[in-house]
Each structure stands twice: as structure tokens, then as C-alpha cells.
N, C-alpha and C positions, 0 to 999 in steps of 0.2 A: 449666464447657467448655475443653475442651484447644484450644490451634491447628489442630493437623490439622483434629479433629472441625466446627471455626467454619469452617476450608475448604470443608470438604466440600459439610456446607450454606451455605456463605455466594456459593458464587465462582458455580455452576450461574445463582442466581439474579441477580448483578450480571450477568451475560453476559446471560440474557435480557431485564432489563433495559438494557442495551445495546444489544442487537440491536431489540426492539421502538423505541428510537430510534432509530433510523438514519437512515427516513424526514422523522422531525420535525431533526436534525441539516444536511438536504443542503438544496445552495442555490444559488440559478444565478452561477457567475463573472459577473461585471461589473468593469468597465472603465469605471469613474465618471469619471474625472479627462479631464484635454486633456491628451494630450502633449506640444503644441507648446510650451505656453505654461510644461515641465517641463525642471530643466537637467536634464545628461548622468549627475549620482549620484541623484538626483528618481529617473530614470527605470527604472536600476538597482534601485535602493529598489525600486519599484512593483512590478518582477518580478518578486526578488524572496520578495515577502510575495507575491502570488499564487502562485508557485509553491510553497510555503510553504501558505499558505490552501489549494492544490488538496490536500494532502494532509491537514491535521488545522486544520478538522474535516470539511469539501468531499468528501475522499476514501476515500469508505468502504469501495470495493472495493480500492482499495490502503493500508488501512491493516487489513483484512483479513488481505490475501496479508503483510504483513508481519508479525502477531502470527503466520500462523501458521507461517513460515519458523524463528520464535522462540522458540514453544511445546517443540518433539522436544527442542530444544538449545538450552536458556533459558541457558545462558553467553556472555558480551559475544564472545568473540574467535571461534565458530566463526559466531555469526551475526551481525557484523560483514564475515566474510569472505564470506555469501551475500549479504548490504545492500551492497556493494560489487561483487560479481558482477550484482549488478540492476542499479545506479546506470549502470555502464560499459556493459549492455545498454541499458537504454531512452533512454542518452543518445545512442547510436548511430541507433536509429529516429527517435527524436524533434531530431534534426536532418537526418539523413534526408529525415523527415515536411515540413517543415518547407523546404528547399532545393530541395522542389518531383521529389525521387527519389522517391520514394513514396512512392504515397496508397490507403493500400488504402482499402476500405469499413467504412465505424462496426458497418455490423448483421453484422458478421463477427469484427470487431476486439471489440465492447464483449461478445460470446458468447464470447467464447473465453478474454478475463480472466477471466470468471467460474466457465471450465471451471479456467481455473488454478489457483483456492485451491481449487476442488473437489477437483482428482488434489493440491492438497498436505495438505490436511484430511487427506481419507485416508489416503493415504500416514503422516501421521501418528499416525493408530488402531494403522494395524497394523506398523511399524517399531518395531526394538528398540531401536535406534541412530540417528543419523545417520549415512546412506550418502556415502560418498567423493563416490557423483556430486551429491550434490546441488546442487553450486554448479554442476552445467553443468548442470542442470535449472532450478535460478531463474535463468541466466543466459538464457536460452530463452524461457522468461516473461519474464522486463524484455524482450526484445526486444517481444513481445506487447503489452507494459502502455504502451512509449514511445510507439505511435501513441496507445493513446488521451492520453497527456498533450499529443499534437501537436492530435487535437480541438479541445483547449480551448486553445491558443496559435491551432490556425484558426480562431476562432470569437472571442476579443477579439484577432489583429491585433498585431504587432510593428512600432516602426518602424523603417522604410525606413535611416532616417542611423542608428539604435544597431541595427541585428537581426541580429546575433551578441552583444553586449554584452547584450541584452533574455532572447538566448534561453538564453547560460550562467547569469543572474542566473537565471532559471524553473527550473533544471535546480539551481541550483545548491541555490533554497528548497526543491524536492521529494526533495532530499537529507538538507536540515535537518529536512523529515517528517517524511521516514521513521526519522531518526538517533533525535526526540524516542520517538516513535510504540516504536522497541526502548527506550531508554533509562529510559523510563518504565514500560515493561511490567516490566525485569528490576527495577529499583527496589520495585514492588511484590509482584512474585512470582519472578522468578529469584534471587535474594539470600536471599530468606526460605528459600523451597522447593525452588531445585531438584533437592537433596541427597538431601533428603528418598526412604524408599521408595518413597512412594503419589505421588510425582509423576505418574509414567505414568498412574494408574489415576484418578483427583480430579484433575486439572487436565486432563494433556496429552489425554484421552477427549471430558472432558464439554464443552471449548473445542474442537476440531478438530469433532467429534460436530455444534454450534452456527453453529459458519462452517460446515461442509458445507453445513445444512440453509441455511444462508441463498445462497452461493450456487448450488444446486440453486435456487433460488426466483428469480434475478437470473437463469442460465443462459434460465429455460419464458423467464421473463419479455419476455428481448432476443427470444429464439428468437419466439417466435408470435405479443407485445406490443408490439411496440416501433415 
């Protein structure tokens, strides 16, 4: 069996296994340390790790969003441009929410995050190439995802004496998690298959369909059963 035939058979199956395993991978964020006993460096490191683990492995919806922006154009430069727009946007709303300037309810934010994943997945299926406006769209959705990050930090709390430093550390951790997802996806898929004539049909479409179905499920769950 040649490589393209193997990918055609194995890739959708691997995605199914991954998506079925998502509920088992998820877990609650827990801050199980006494911050008052930590040094400033240790506090920064603690929130850096919290930000990273909010993406890997706990940020399942954010992982699927990042993968969705990756699949349509898996070259590193355009993907990193989109990831940068996403980071700038979620940094804005995360900061505004944590400083108390905005406080949107989670029962609105969480379904919209799921819908953002569905939107990008559908666009991947029907778009023939990367739309120049995709960066603006990703930026807009990044504003919503930042509110989701804020809900995690609100539940965990930030030390008053190092509020700004902890907030920045968490955000840097989130960004490192996103970059890890992109680099891993590129090493496994983009580097090998992005230039193949069958890439859209055998990779983008099945992956986007599966991601879209998960996003639909999450939307329904978060609207009607939250």
C-alpha cells in the first residue's frame, strides 16, 4: 500500500479515535498550590504551565479551532499569521475580562466558541484557497475565545501582588500551547502532504467534517444542557 492510500484509510480513522477520546482527556483546572508560599519566579512558572495545559491537553475546543485554521493552508507562515491574530485578539478580551471591564455570561460565550469552530470547519470544506479575510475572521473569533480563557482564570484566581505578571504568564502559556499544536500538525501532516493534489479531498474535507460534527454537538450541548 502506498503512502497516499494509507493516509486515505488511516487519517479519518485516527481522527475518529481522537475525537472519541476527547471526553476522557478533559479534566478540570486545579490550582493545587499555596501561592503565598511561592517565589515570584515560581508563580510565573505556575501560571505559564496553567496556560499551556489549558490548550494541551485540556483545551479541546481551542485545539480543534487551531487545527481548523491549520488544515486549509498548512504552510507555517500563513498559519502563524492567523495564530498571531488569534493571540492578539484573545489577549485583549482576556485582559479586559480579568480587569473587570467586561463580563459576558459563559452561557453565551461557550456556545459561540463552538460555533466559531463550526464556521471555520465549514469554510474549510467549501473554500478552494485561503481567503485574505481569514485573518480578520480569526481575529474576531479570538476575541470570543479570550473570554473563554478568562472564565478559567476567574475560577482559579490571580494573586493580587502579581496580577499582571500572572496574567501575562498564563497568556504566554496559551500561546505556547497553540504553537505546539500547529508545529505538531505541520510535522505530522503539513510537511508530508500539503502539496499533494489529493490533500483537500483526503485530508481537509474529512477532518473538517469530523471537527464540524463535534462543534455541532458542543453547540447543542452548551445551549440546551449546560
